N, C-alpha and C positions, 0 to 999 in steps of 0.2 A: 222168112221162118226161120230155114236154117239157122241163119245167122243169131235169131236168140236163147234156140235150141244151145248152141254151141256158149254162149255166157251162159244159161242157167246151169250146163253140166259144168264149169269151171268154178261155178259158186257153190256147187254141191262137195268138188273132189278140198276145198277150201276149207267147209266147214266139217267134213270126216277129218281131214289131216290135222284141226284145232283140236277134235275132241280127242284122237289117237294122244297128241300130244298131253293132254290135261290127265290122260289115264294112266301114261306112262311117269308122268311127273308125282303122280299118285302111290303108284306104286315104290318109289324110291323111297328108303329108311330115313327117317328124319335123324340128323345131328345133333346130337345136346349141344345146348349154348357151352355147357362148362364139364368137361370131365370129371368125375370124382379123382380126389387124389388118390395115387396108391401108397398104402398104410406102409410096406415096407420102403418105398421110394423116400417116403415122407423121415422116417425112423432110421434112416441111414443118413440125412440130410442134418436131420438135426443134431444126432451125435456126432458129426462131424463138425456142424458148427459151434456146439457146447466145447468139444474138445480144443479149436483153434482159440476158444475166448479165453480158455482155462489157458493154454501155454502162453498167449500174448499175457495174461492177467499174472501169471508166475514170474514171465520174465520182467513184469513190472515191480514186482516183489522184490527180483535182484537188483533191479537198479534202485529201491530205495533203499536198500542194505548198502550199496554200492556209493549212493549218495550221502549217505549218512557218513561213512568213511571220509568220503573227498571234505563234507564241511568240517568234520573233525580237525583235519591237515589242515584246511584252508585258514582255520581258526588257530592252528596253533603256528602256522606260518604267519600271517598278521602280525601274533604278538611277537615272533622271532625278529621280524620287521621290523617291527615299532623299538624293539631294546636295541637293534644293530643303527637303526636311524637314530637313537640317543647317542650311542657310542658315538657315532659319524660328529653329529653334532660338537659334541666335547672337544676331540679332535679337529675338527675343524675351525672353532675357537681358539684352540690354543695355539696353529699353525697362523692365525690371524693376529693374534695378539704377538708373536713371534715375527713374523714381516713388519708388525708397526715399530714394534721396537729396534729394527735393525733401520728401519728407514730414518727413524728419529736419532740414529746416532750412538745406539747401545754399544754394538759391537766394536765401531771407531772408538769410543772412550776406553775402555779393556787397552784397546791397541796403542792409543797413548800412555796410557799407564806403566805399559810395558817396558816400551821405549824410552822415556825418560826417568825410571826407575835408577837408582844406585847404586840399590841394594843388591847383590846378585842373588841370594837367598830370596828375596822377592821377586825377582827378575821372571825365575824359576817356577816360583807359587804362582806366579799371574800368568807366565806362559799355560802352567799345567790347567789351570782355571779355564784359557780360551779353547786350550784344548777339547777339554769336558765338556764347553757349552757349543762347541762346532757338531759334538759326535750328538752332541742332546738335540740340536738341530735337525741332524741329517736322522737320527732315528724318530724323531716328530714326524716328517714328511714322509719317510716311508711307512708309520704307522697309520698317517692320512691316504694314502696311496692302498694299504691294503685296507682297512675301514670301508673305504669307499668300494673297492673292486666286492668286499663281503656283500654291502648293502645291495649293490646292484644283482649280485647272487639272488638273494633273496626274496627281492622284488620281481625278478623275472621268474620265480620256483610260483610264487604265489598269484603272479598272474596267471601261467599256466594251469594252476589248481583251478581259478577263477573258472577259467574256459572250458575246463572239465567239467566241471561243476555245471555252468548253464547249457553245455552240450547233454548231460544227463539229464536234466531238466525236460527237455525237449524230444528226449527217446523218450521219458516217463508218458508225459503228453500224447506222443504218438502210438503208445502199448494202451493206453488208455483208451485212446479213440478205437483202435481194432479191436478190443473186448467189446466194448459197447457197441460196434456195429455188428459184430458176431450175433451178440447175442439178441439185438435187435432182429436179426433177420431168422435165428431161430424161433422166436417168440411170433413170429411173422408167419412162418412154416404150420406152427401150432396152434395159431389161433383159425386158420384156414379149414380146419379138422373138425370134426364133430367131439362133442365132450365126451363120450366113450372113447373114441380114438384115442383122443389128446390122453386120456389115462390109461388107457393101456399101454402107451409110449413111454410116459412119465414112471410107470410106476413098475417097469420092466427090470426085473433082475432084483427088486427088494422083497427082503424076507423079513420075518417078524424079532422082533429084538430078544435074545434069548431073557431069561427070567435069572440067570445065575450064569454067572461068568467065572471059571477056574485060573484067578489070578490073585497075588498077593502082594504087599510092600508097595512100594512106590508105584508098581504097574497097576496095581489095583485101584489105585487112587485117581490115575490118568482115564484106566477104561469108564471108572463111574461116573465122572466127569463127561467122559466123549456121549455114554450110553444117555445120559441126561438130558441132552441136546438133539436125541432125536426127534423131527420134526420142526427144528427151527430152519431159517431161509438160507438159502445158500447167496452171498455178496459177495462180486469181486475185491478182495484187498480187505475183508472184515474178518474181526479176531474177538467175535463177541460184544455184548454178554448174549442178544438172540439171533445174531447171522453170523454167518462163518464163509471162510471161503477155506479149501483142503488143508492148506498150509497154517491156515490160520488157528484151524479147530484143534488139529493136534498139540501147533504150539501153546493154546492154551490148556491143553488137558495135561499136557506132561509139565505145564506149569506149578498144576495141584500137586505135584510130587516134588516141587524143587526142582525142576529140572528144566533148564533155558536153551529154546529152541529159537534158531531165526524164522522166522516167518519168510519162509522161500520153499518150497518142495525140494527144489534142487541141492540147497544149502543144506536140509536137512538130513541130505546123503552122509554128510560128514558128521554128524552129532553119536556116533558110536559104532561098533564093530560088527560088520557086513557079517548077516547072517542066512544059510540057505534057504530055501523054502521049505523042505522037508525038516528044519529044526525050529520053525515060527514057533514063538511063543507068545502068550496073550501081553500086550501093552510094546510089541515087536512095532514099527513103523515099516508098513509095506508102501514101495515105489511103483509105478506105471507109466508107461510109456518110454521111448527112447526119440531124444533124451528127456531125463524125468520131467513130468510134468503135474503130476496128480501124487498124492501121499495120503494112505488112510494107517488106522491104527488096528493091528490085528486083535480079536478077543477070543479066540480060538475057535474049534469046531471047524474050519474052515470058513470061517467068516470075517467080515471088516466091519467098521463103522466109521463111516467117510463123511464130508460134505461134498454130494456126489455132484450137483450141478446148479442151475437157479430153476428150473422147472422142478425138480427134485427133492432138494435141499439135504439135512442131514438123516441120515438114513444107515441098515445093515443090510450088505449085500454080503454075494460070496467071494473069495480071495482071490479067484480066476474071472471073476468077472470084466476084468480089463487086461490090458498086453500087462503083464507082470513084469517089471524091470530089476526088483532087489528088495532088499530087506536090512534094516539095522539093529540095535538095541540099546537104546539110549538110557543116558544115566552109569 
């Protein structure tokens, strides 16, 4: 009997312990399956990704300008090489004909005529002819060597330029891939947010476009065009008619005023005299970040119009909404 009581007590202790564990587990706070994303953190990460994508896109634009120059040089070099090759072939034919004539005894015939001549005047004339002929042969071979060397130099220059074009094309592909990757990452972050939170991030810093801008002349034409694009999409490398990147918008805006700008924010920094921030006038180009990777058009009253990023598109913002780098006045 004592043994049975002991077993019953053990069962009771086990049951009580189990109940206690259940109670403790029930009191533990439940952990959510997935924490809500912090809006401030997402905003900072999206901004960084958009900026990195734009940096890659503007490097892409710079590389396209460089590629255009290289391809033009390559075309000129190939044309020059072709002309040089024609000159070389002409001289080579002359040298070949000269060698054949000598082999057939033309020079020996002239020597024989000199030796058998009984007329002193004729002898001197023939001797002069022989000397001139030999000088001509020497000049011909010298010209052959010179033309051959020139052709070799042009061929080497053409090959170097062709290699540079190929390398730059690879760089273009890499920059494009970087921009696409950063854009996809930013889109993924935004997709994880609720619609209201996403709108809050994308509309941050956007202000209403002014009804009237105090500008005249060519600047007025550039501003009118840029403001007409407000609401258009931002697409890397685009320059209209319904989508732009930052330098594509400013390039097309000033094109309406007859001013040609390169499709690159960093290249546009050299399109006019530099202007202090306190002296900004409507139509001035305003640059951001260091090194420069974004450009906007100043429209007065402390505001700019610019192609902001793929999430926002073409909008009006405050001139100090990004890290200011400098400004120039085109035209």
